[in-house]
BAZADO-411658 format. One record per residue (C-alpha): residue in one letter; x, y, z negated. Coordinates in pm, whole numbers. Last residue first. Layout:
BEGIN
   code     east    north       up
      A        X        Y        Z
...
! end
This chain:
BEGIN
   code     east    north       up
      K    -3207     2134     -452
      K    -2846     2114     -346
      A    -2769     2260       -1
      K    -2657     2002      253
      P    -2287     1999      335
      K    -2211     2139      678
      A    -2162     1885      952
      P    -1809     1871     1091
      A    -1736     2077     1404
      K    -1754     1910     1741
      T    -1479     1762     1959
      T    -1488     1795     2340
      A    -1442     1490     2556
      K    -1239     1412     2864
      E    -1247     1071     3026
      L    -1021      770     3078
      K    -1189      440     3154
      G    -1101      107     2988
      N    -1424       80     2789
      V    -1373      431     2663
      R    -1031      605     2678
      V    -1061      959     2544
      K     -858     1260     2651
      V     -913     1567     2438
      T    -1089     1899     2454
      K    -1085     2104     2134
      S    -1331     2247     1881
      D    -1166     2340     1558
      P    -1229     2165     1226
      S    -1247     1827     1407
      I    -1525     1572     1487
      L    -1533     1325     1771
      E    -1857     1138     1846
      Y    -1923      801     2008
      N    -2174      588     2197
      T    -2219      240     2350
      V    -1859      107     2326
      K    -1836     -234     2481
      G    -1745     -558     2302
      D    -2095     -702     2333
      K    -2226     -393     2148
      W    -2018     -100     2017
      D    -2072      197     1794
      F    -1854      507     1743
      N    -1735      760     1486
      V    -1396      934     1502
      V    -1253     1209     1280
      I     -991     1424     1460
      N     -694     1580     1283
      G     -495     1580     1612
      R     -392     1219     1559
      A     -707     1010     1507
      R     -894      949     1181
      L    -1141      674     1103
      G    -1469      812      959
      K    -1740      580     1092
      V    -1696      264     1289
      S    -1962       38     1435
      G    -2027     -320     1525
      D    -2114     -588     1781
      K    -1904     -882     1913
      W    -1651     -877     1631
      E    -1506    -1225     1670
      S    -1499    -1189     2050
      T    -1226     -934     1992
      P    -1187     -584     2134
      A     -836     -435     2142
      P     -871      -66     2254
      L    -1200      -20     2065
      L    -1192      356     2130
      A     -860      490     2271
      I     -783      853     2189
      E     -517      982     2427
      G     -157     1094     2427
      A      -16      747     2354
      H      -47      735     1975
      S     -419      767     1934
      Q     -555      423     1876
      L     -889      308     1730
      L    -1061      -19     1652
      M     -787     -285     1692
      E     -536      -36     1552
      S     -770        6     1251
      M     -752     -368     1180
      G     -371     -345     1161
      A     -377      -48      931
      P     -652     -190      706
      A     -442     -508      672
      G     -117     -329      591
      F     -214     -228      234
      N     -329     -575      132
      G      -28     -729      306
      D      203     -482      138
      M       45     -577     -192
      Q      308     -833     -290
      M      224    -1148     -490
      P      504    -1406     -499
      P      494    -1531     -232
      H      476    -1333       -2
      T      120    -1310     -147
      T     -182    -1103      -81
      L     -442    -1006     -343
      M     -797    -1113     -269
      N     -862    -1256     -619
      P     -831    -1617     -502
      L     -488    -1541     -348
      I     -408    -1452       10
      N     -116    -1556      228
      Y     -214    -1859      438
      T     -576    -1834      550
      L     -671    -1473      496
      L     -343    -1363      650
      S     -392    -1610      931
      S     -737    -1458      997
      L     -566    -1123     1061
      M     -310    -1276     1292
      Q     -586    -1449     1486
      H     -772    -1116     1503
      A     -476     -957     1682
      K     -467    -1258     1915
      D     -829    -1203     1995
      G     -783     -829     2047
      E     -481     -842     2279
      G     -482     -476     2379
      F      -96     -459     2355
      R     -126     -214     2067
      A     -368     -451     1902
      Y     -115     -736     1936
      L      136     -515     1745
      A     -118     -407     1481
      T     -213     -766     1397
      R      155     -858     1412
      W      231     -602     1143
      P      -68     -719      938
      W       42    -1083      958
      V      403    -1037      858
      W      343     -842      532
      S      201    -1129      323
      R      440    -1387      461
      H      380    -1705      659
      N      619    -1617      948
      D      890    -1845      805
      G      689    -2152      887
      G      470    -2101     1190
      T      342    -1799     1391
      G      569    -1779     1698
      R      846    -1526     1761
      L      828    -1590     2137
      E      482    -1426     2155
      L      627    -1105     2010
      S      919    -1102     2247
      K      685    -1155     2541
      L      473     -859     2422
      A      791     -649     2409
      A      875     -731     2768
      Q      522     -638     2878
      A      544     -310     2686
      L      884     -235     2835
      E      737     -268     3185
      P      417      -71     3086
      T      606      231     2953
      K      360      527     2905
      V       17      357     2896
      K      104        7     2783
      S      317      159     2506
      I      675      180     2398
      E      793      494     2222
      S      505      492     1979
      G      646      372     1648
      P      439      170     1397
      Y      421      -17     1621
      V      565      -58     1979
      A      900      113     1904
      Y      929      -96     1584
      L      931     -404     1808
      H     1299     -465     1737
      S     1222     -528     1374
      T      991     -816     1435
      H     1076     -992     1104
      R      944    -1339     1022
      H     1190    -1523     1240
      G     1083    -1823     1444
      T     1202    -1742     1791
      I     1438    -1497     1963
      N     1767    -1596     1820
      N     1884    -1858     2058
      P     1842    -1629     2356
      R     2086    -1374     2215
      D     2119    -1089     2462
      V     2381     -843     2336
      I     2243     -489     2306
      W     2038     -634     2026
      E     1673     -728     1971
      Q     1616     -767     2339
      L     1274     -710     2489
      Y     1174    -1024     2678
      G     1193    -1092     3054
      N     1424    -1387     3088
      K     1699    -1166     3232
      S     1672     -966     2909
      I     1504     -625     2889
      M     1695     -347     2720
      N     1585      -52     2507
      P     1834      233     2556
      A     2168      321     2401
      L     2140      672     2284
      R     2271      927     2540
      D     1945     1114     2607
      R     1891     1170     2228
      K     2241     1302     2196
      D     2176     1553     2471
      K     1847     1652     2314
      L     2019     1716     1985
      S     2286     1928     2154
      K     2020     2136     2328
      L     1829     2185     2006
      W     2152     2286     1823
      A     2225     2547     2092
      T     1866     2674     2071
      D     1894     2754     1700
      K     1580     2962     1668
      E     1335     2683     1568
      G      983     2808     1619
      V      784     2582     1384
      I      590     2415     1671
      K      882     2393     1910
      A     1104     2240     1636
      A      837     1979     1561
      A      866     1842     1915
      L     1244     1828     1896
      T     1219     1668     1556
      N      977     1399     1685
      D     1207     1314     1979
      F     1518     1298     1758
      L     1352     1082     1499
      E     1201      860     1770
      R     1537      808     1925
      I     1690      732     1583
      L     1415      478     1501
      Q     1448      306     1835
      Q     1828      285     1820
      D     1813      140     1469
      H     1568     -135     1556
      M     1761     -196     1885
      V     2086     -272     1708
      G     2350      -49     1863
      D     2658     -158     1677
      E     2658     -498     1499
      R     2603     -678     1170
      P     2489    -1014     1291
      G     2137    -1155     1322
      H     1818    -1102     1124
      E     1684     -929      820
      P     1638     -655      917
      S     1805     -601     1260
      W     2141     -491     1113
      G     2354     -196     1208
      H     2729     -141     1190
      P     2737      172     1401
      A     2421      341     1542
      V     2509      374     1908
      L     2574      660     2150
      T     2671      600     2508
      G     2944      843     2617
      K     3089      610     2880
      K     2811      391     3023
      L     2721       50     2886
      S     2746     -240     3135
      K     3043     -398     2951
      V     2826     -444     2644
      E     2562     -633     2842
      P     2821     -835     3036
      T     2956     -977     2705
      N     3312     -901     2596
      I     3235     -773     2247
      A     2965    -1022     2156
      N     3187    -1325     2103
      Q     3331    -1168     1797
      D     2994    -1178     1626
      G     3039     -936     1331
      S     3014     -673     1604
      K     3203     -366     1722
      F     3182     -159     2044
      G     3482       66     2084
      A     3496       41     2462
      G     3149      -23     2600
      N     3260      -38     2967
      E     3395      318     2940
      G     3398      454     2588
      L     3144      440     2312
      E     3030      728     2097
      K     2928      634     1740
      L     2644      807     1561
      H     2713      910     1199
      D     2750     1288     1230
      E     2449     1348     1456
      W     2277     1079     1251
      F     2314     1263      923
      H     2218     1593     1083
      C     1897     1438     1217
      V     1811     1333      857
      E     1848     1698      745
      K     1633     1813     1038
      M     1355     1571      951
      M     1363     1697      593
      P     1344     2060      696
      Y     1065     1972      943
      A      840     1790      694
      K      844     2027      399
      T      816     2399      471
      A      745     2418      847
      L      539     2098      875
      Y      339     2169      557
      K      264     2520      680
      K      165     2387     1022
      D     -104     2157      873
      Q     -223     1952     1172
      N     -352     1679      934
      F     -300     1367     1145
      L        2     1477     1349
      Y      149     1646     1043
      Q      130     1326      840
      E      290     1144     1131
      W      587     1376     1119
      A      653     1305      750
      H      609      934      806
      T      849      951     1100
      A     1108     1107      869
      Y     1091      808      634
      W     1195      583      923
      A     1492      803      988
      S     1575      774      622
      G     1569      398      649
      P     1812      394      949
      I     2101      314      712
      N     1936       39      508
      W     2236        7      281
      D     2240     -321       97
      W     2126     -361     -271
      G     2030      -61     -480
      N     1955      317     -459
      G     1872      538     -759
      G     1688      862     -725
      W     1543      790    -1073
      I     1216      634     -952
      N     1380      324     -799
      Q     1496      251     -444
      S     1580      -69     -260
      T     1710      -94       93
      R     1984      165       42
      V     1916      515      162
      T     2019      795      395
      W     2131     1155      373
      G     2211     1478      547
      R     2557     1597      636
      P     2847     1357      662
      T     3170     1403      471
      T     3473     1439      695
      G     3722     1163      769
      D     3723     1211     1146
      E     3512      896     1200
      N     3261     1030      949
      K     3268      916      593
      F     3000      752      390
      N     2970      635       28
      K     3008      950     -185
      Q     2816     1170       70
      T     2531      915       81
      T     2502      907     -298
      E     2476     1286     -324
      A     2226     1298      -42
      C     2019     1023     -198
      V     2016     1223     -520
      P     1881     1531     -339
      A     1632     1314     -129
      M     1452     1151     -420
      A     1197     1429     -469
      F     1122     1469      -89
      I     1076     1094      -56
      Y      855     1081     -361
      D      640     1373     -228
      L      605     1187       98
      M      476      870      -64
      A      229     1059     -287
      D      115     1261       18
      H       16      936      190
      S     -245      890      -82
      E     -383     1238        2
      L     -393     1136      373
      L     -649      864      292
      N     -848      879      611
      T     -813      527      742
      V     -578      643     1025
      T     -344      825      790
      A     -332      591      489
      G     -317      280      709
      W       58      273      767
      Y      120      369      404
      A      189       37      235
      M      370      -67      555
      Q      634      193      482
      F      713       59      142
      N      729     -303      269
      I      935     -266      587
      N     1303     -210      530
      N     1222       42      258
      H     1161     -161      -50
      Y     1033       68     -325
      D     1066     -151     -633
      C      883     -433     -809
      A     1232     -517     -933
      W     1265     -752     -633
      P     1046     -998     -828
      P      960     -867    -1173
      S     1198     -866    -1466
      V      980     -719    -1744
      K      684     -903    -1591
      D      320     -792    -1604
      N      297     -579    -1294
      W       17     -374    -1133
      M      103      -42     -972
      G       87     -130     -600
      Q      284     -456     -629
      L      574     -357     -407
      N      539        4     -520
      A      255      255     -465
      P      355      614     -480
      L      454      816     -794
      N      194     1067     -908
      G       88     1420     -819
      Q     -127     1310     -524
      R     -262      959     -573
      S     -132      615     -498
      S     -217      310     -704
      S     -598      313     -705
      L     -613      482     -366
      L     -398      213     -215
      L     -590      -77     -388
      Y     -923       66     -269
      R     -800      109       86
      G     -673     -249       93
      T     -989     -384      -70
      N    -1209     -211      189
      F    -1019     -371      478
      L    -1013     -718      313
      L    -1384     -679      233
      E    -1448     -601      602
      E    -1272     -928      689
      L    -1495    -1106      434
      D    -1801     -942      595
      P    -1691    -1068      937
      D    -1730    -1429      809
      N    -1771    -1661     1103
      P    -1457    -1860     1035
      K    -1435    -1983     1395
      E    -1299    -2334     1411
      G     -945    -2447     1483
      K     -947    -2684     1179
      K     -699    -2463      995
      V     -922    -2164     1064
      A    -1231    -2336      923
      D    -1048    -2452      606
      S     -920    -2097      557
      Y    -1268    -1944      565
      R    -1428    -2208      337
      K    -1140    -2166       93
      L    -1180    -1789       96
      R    -1552    -1815       30
      E    -1503    -2061     -251
      D    -1256    -1829     -425
      I    -1476    -1523     -355
      P    -1789    -1668     -503
      L    -2034    -1760     -218
      G    -2327    -1537     -128
      A    -2178    -1417      204
      I    -2168    -1779      324
      D    -2531    -1867      251
      D    -2635    -1523      368
      A    -2481    -1555      711
      T    -2213    -1288      767
      K    -2310     -979      958
      G    -2093     -796     1214
      L    -1779     -585     1209
      D    -1935     -286     1037
      I    -1682      -26      929
      E    -1725      268      693
      V    -1470      533      621
      R    -1506      852      419
      N    -1685      652      152
      L    -1352      557      -11
      Y    -1224      906      -75
      K    -1506     1121     -207
      K    -1691      810     -322
      M    -1416      730     -568
      D    -1430     1080     -718
      A    -1808     1082     -732
      L    -1804      745     -908
      H    -1551      869    -1162
      A    -1744     1191    -1226
      K    -2062      984    -1291
      E    -1876      749    -1514
      I    -1734     1042    -1724
      Q    -2081     1196    -1723
      D    -2240      882    -1856
      L    -1989      875    -2135
      A    -2057     1232    -2243
      V    -1751     1450    -2227
      K    -1583     1591    -2537
      G    -1412     1254    -2615
      A    -1243     1270    -2275
      A    -1063     1589    -2366
      S     -942     1450    -2704
      L     -838     1129    -2531
      Q     -624     1318    -2279
      K     -476     1554    -2536
      D     -383     1260    -2770
      V     -238     1068    -2473
      I       -7     1358    -2388
      V      108     1425    -2742
      S      205     1061    -2777
      P      393     1085    -2448
      S      615     1350    -2611
      V      657     1638    -2376
      N      999     1723    -2231
      N      890     1633    -1875
      K     1207     1427    -1815
      W     1340     1328    -1472
      N     1669     1518    -1533
      K     1461     1839    -1497
      K     1640     1919    -1168
      H     1573     1561    -1053
      D     1199     1612    -1067
      M      945     1329    -1064
      V      852     1368    -1436
      Y      885     1095    -1691
      D      791     1126    -2063
      T      554      829    -2044
      A      178      801    -2082
      L     -116      568    -2152
      A     -480      649    -2258
      V     -758      400    -2339
      Y    -1115      482    -2447
      V    -1310      186    -2579
      V    -1688      182    -2594
      I    -1890      -61    -2809
      S    -2258     -132    -2821
      D    -2524     -261    -3070
      A    -2252     -347    -3320
      D    -2254     -649    -3553
      K    -1892     -619    -3664
      V    -1603     -424    -3502
      E    -1245     -502    -3585
      V     -941     -273    -3515
      A     -604     -445    -3503
      N     -244     -379    -3600
      G     -293     -478    -3965
      E     -653     -424    -4050
      S     -870     -142    -3912
      K    -1243     -136    -3989
      L    -1571      -92    -3807
      S    -1930     -156    -3895
      G    -2262     -221    -3721
      G    -2441       32    -3510
      K    -2291      214    -3211
      Q    -1922      160    -3182
      V    -1634      390    -3075
      I    -1291      238    -3031
      V    -1013      482    -2949
      A     -704      340    -2766
      K     -354      488    -2758
      G      -52      430    -2553
      A      298      569    -2573
      F      610      561    -2362
      E      962      700    -2394
      E     1238      673    -2134
      G     1584      650    -2298
      N     1749      408    -2056
      K     1717      129    -2316
      L     1340      169    -2314
      Q     1140      352    -2582
      G      826      248    -2754
      K      485      331    -2893
      L      148      152    -2898
      F     -137      284    -3119
      L     -485      163    -3180
      Q     -757      390    -3324
      N    -1086      338    -3514
      N     -934      384    -3862
      K     -566      325    -3817
      A     -399       57    -3606
      S      -40      -33    -3516
      V      191     -146    -3240
      E      559      -47    -3230
      T      775     -160    -2936
      G     1123     -247    -3055
      S     1167     -528    -2799
      H      946     -478    -2499
      K      618     -631    -2390
      G      397     -482    -2666
      A       57     -622    -2770
      F     -229     -386    -2849
      A     -524     -503    -3063
      F     -901     -516    -3051
      K    -1133     -749    -3252
      A    -1494     -806    -3154
      S    -1850     -837    -3285
      L    -2142     -752    -3061
      K    -2494     -884    -3134
      K    -2622     -613    -3366
      P    -2899     -503    -3134
      E    -3035     -705    -2841
      S    -2962     -682    -2469
      A    -2589     -662    -2539
      K    -2341     -399    -2430
      Y    -1962     -356    -2408
      E    -1786      -63    -2231
      L    -1421      -22    -2141
      I    -1313      319    -2015
      M     -962      396    -1892
      V     -834      745    -1926
      Q     -706     1023    -1689
      Q    -1037     1214    -1707
      P    -1080     1298    -1338
      A     -887      985    -1232
      S    -1099      747    -1441
      S     -991      387    -1473
      F    -1292      150    -1489
      A    -1434     -119    -1711
      K    -1784     -256    -1766
      R    -1916     -535    -1989
      T    -2258     -701    -2003
      Y    -2407     -947    -2242
      K    -2763    -1089    -2210
      V    -2902    -1249    -2522
      G    -3126    -1565    -2489
      D    -2888    -1779    -2681
      K    -2599    -1682    -2458
      E    -2612    -1499    -2122
      F    -2334    -1374    -1902
      S    -2192    -1060    -1751
      T    -1852     -908    -1665
      T    -1806     -591    -1455
      H    -1515     -412    -1302
      I    -1581      -65    -1153
      G    -1352       72     -885
      T    -1655      215     -701
      K    -1600       95     -339
      V    -1391     -210     -440
      D    -1663     -344     -674
      L    -1486     -592     -904
      A    -1666     -889    -1044
      R    -1701    -1130    -1338
      V    -2002    -1366    -1353
      F    -2114    -1608    -1625
      D    -2469    -1724    -1581
      T    -2471    -1943    -1890
      V    -2264    -1941    -2205
      S    -2101    -2204    -2422
      S    -1778    -2021    -2493
      D    -1815    -1965    -2868
      G    -1883    -1650    -3063
      E    -1694    -1344    -3180
      I    -1500    -1158    -2911
      D    -1123    -1136    -2912
      V     -993     -846    -2711
      L     -622     -798    -2617
      L     -482     -479    -2473
      D     -158     -567    -2318
      G      177     -395    -2267
      F      327     -125    -2035
      P      467     -356    -1774
      Q      801     -231    -1628
      Y      923     -129    -1281
      A     1284     -236    -1263
      G     1635     -119    -1335
      F     1905       -8    -1089
      G     2187       27    -1331
      N     2389      315    -1472
      K     2089      467    -1659
      D     2045      156    -1872
      T     1896     -185    -1773
      D     1729     -341    -2078
      P     1393     -428    -1918
      G     1544     -598    -1607
      Y     1737     -515    -1299
      G     2075     -555    -1144
      Y     2077     -448     -787
      G     2411     -268     -747
      G     2458       70     -597
      G     2736      171     -831
      P     2588      513     -909
      N     2257      358    -1034
      E     2054      675    -1078
      G     1867      512    -1367
      G     1742      183    -1497
      S     1417       88    -1668
      W     1084      208    -1532
      L      750      319    -1668
      S      632      570    -1413
      I      321      380    -1275
      E      159      320    -1612
      N       41      -41    -1645
      L     -173     -245    -1878
      A     -257     -619    -1867
      Y     -612     -608    -2006
      R     -675     -944    -2163
      E    -1026    -1050    -2261
      H    -1149    -1327    -2491
      T    -1481    -1483    -2601
      P    -1677    -1482    -2271
      Q    -1369    -1472    -2053
      A    -1227    -1176    -1854
      F     -878    -1112    -1724
      I     -837     -760    -1610
      M     -525     -621    -1440
      A     -494     -271    -1565
      G     -440       84    -1454
      I     -270      408    -1507
      R     -130      653    -1253
      G     -322      626     -922
      N     -654      570    -1103
      G     -641      199    -1144
      I     -841     -125    -1170
      P     -714     -471    -1076
      Y     -893     -807    -1103
      G     -683    -1083    -1261
      E     -663    -1454    -1170
      R     -405    -1485     -889
      E     -120    -1260    -1000
      W     -145    -1322    -1376
      N     -180    -1703    -1357
      K      169    -1774    -1498
      D      102    -1523    -1773
      E     -186    -1713    -1916
      T     -524    -1534    -1912
      N     -721    -1792    -1696
      A    -1015    -1591    -1584
      P    -1374    -1713    -1633
      K    -1530    -1877    -1328
      N    -1850    -1736    -1168
      T    -1644    -1536     -923
      W    -1654    -1185     -775
      I    -1491     -946     -529
      T    -1748     -693     -402
      E    -1752     -449     -115
      S    -1797     -655      205
      A    -2046     -907       64
      N    -2259     -628      -69
      K    -2487     -685     -366
      A    -2252     -961     -477
      L    -2245     -825     -834
      P    -2301     -459     -910
      A    -2404     -523    -1275
      G    -2737     -372    -1383
      M    -2862     -664    -1593
      A    -3141     -739    -1345
      M    -2885     -736    -1069
      S    -2683     -994    -1255
      I    -2981    -1227    -1308
      A    -3086    -1209     -945
      V    -2736    -1247     -819
      I    -2670    -1547    -1034
      N    -3000    -1707     -941
      A    -2932    -1664     -566
      I    -2580    -1790     -613
      G    -2678    -2122     -770
      L    -2629    -2153    -1137
      L    -2307    -2236    -1323
      T    -2323    -2349    -1682
      Y    -1995    -2268    -1838
      N    -1935    -2527    -2104
      M    -1587    -2507    -2256
! end
């Protein structure tokens, strides 16, 4: 193949002339001048993702061939998994865990050969529009693809600068045995049913201008057209409702017919206009400027740019590409919005993009860090609607989780516990798999509370968040273990732990979470700090929420507070670091990827420099002792540590964690890798970066709390602080120069600016300008 590659200036000039949004903004566009490798083994590193929160595709573009790896977020094998196992694959029935499934492929073969010039494929992460462009024999070819949330269809558009130059063949390809693919007139059909009974259907309508069209076999072929537009709809018969047995009782074929019929009544330019307005509504809320990248660097294709960045970091040099770091931030928000919308399932381990029938870790909802990390940035980066998708999922799964909990747990007196908890892995059928992550439901409850802190919606708190928080409190009231004098009753998988001085120092009546695990580190043991921190935060948050909603059961509140006060506390070792367990284990403090015992620093708020400086100093020492080599090179590790260092005010170290993500755990298409690809790193990066720019967890709003020399000058617009306050500010030479706070109702708040605490009054948001 002969792909003539021009210099970046020529590529940009040609692309802009063709109308493609290529490299116009180095912080908003992912692009390359290399055609995609469409082989399955290259799926995670070559494709560019589009999505509308429910349906999407990973796009692999070449001059003569395209592959759209299709996904619908509710296509899952498995079921309620009563046995709790972790068997997964395409044929898992309702008694197994199952896995998130690929929908199939849309394959496009385009007439011609591959000898083209000026080839560019790109994804604009502010518009969600994928473009491909090239030139052959004096003819300029452009393609456009996006997934519309307003219309619930994907649009693929093909154009040429001269008439009668487009000839292509379109066909669906199934991924599952028994899937039917066919074609009739200008339509393609895909229909199937998984072994668990879930039905799915896809349909594509091909509309050409000029030339001819015919269907043959399972394909539609277009000859000598001026332009081609493909409308794609995908659906299943799933509904996120246990009472309906997870079925919507509507044929997915009927659903896609209705969607395509509705889309067909809207002019194409209006569909695109509505799509752009929809994306702008969410993604343009936040703008960050971390500095300007030099033009010769900003103009590089993404794969070359990433290599240049990582080479610099490995040499100990400054990468000097703040626009790439902005692109990481913008990509994370784009991917979250594209895979997590109200009314749909939330983002899974890979967002919503998966091409394997047996994907790693089932492409599930992994709740010992990954699922939660996906939503850390949703609140502060002003995507509360995406966070709603996570919370709606938790509320919907709770009834089945409660049944499963009551079948698997007994209180010490033999009674059945109230409330519920979860295993580490969850599916869309209420099913739980693998090991129990007993504090997982407490972690979920913090997300419900955080949503209230950011949106200040008292109705939501009273009707949704607080009842769930109270249920989870009930579980822990029943499940907590009371120790006797000198730690009597303490149990551990490490028999040497029982007689240690740390255990002997515990007071009679101390409450511990029994048989805990510091994911995924150390022995099974009572009173693991990760668990204790989560339960303490759960009780604190619930007590605070109870005051707001007007809880009448004062005896229960008094009892809850008593239990909160008797929880085994955070402990500082004689060497000055925060302990991961009640038992001090100096040989277990380095090297591990998880920092579970630092939950109370971030995403929790129990430990902070403002409120608990001694504990904060010990926690910082624990973080530093973990190190950054070997096992730490994981997609989700770097964003967590970015946020942790930011909470300690260590901006340069926070930036070092961020640059390590871009150096060690990112693929040529900007997707993060564990390996394999997991989007938790993509989702977590905006959260960690936001903590460097804005914090509001310690009873004050801190502006630029972790300045870094890498972002000397910059600005922020639209980040959200707790209290439903939108924050805008600028800085120069690492110092905030001006700021404004915006909230629906005027209020006076504490603001920390350049290290000094002051009071400020929020102002009302600007009224929309009247349309002319």
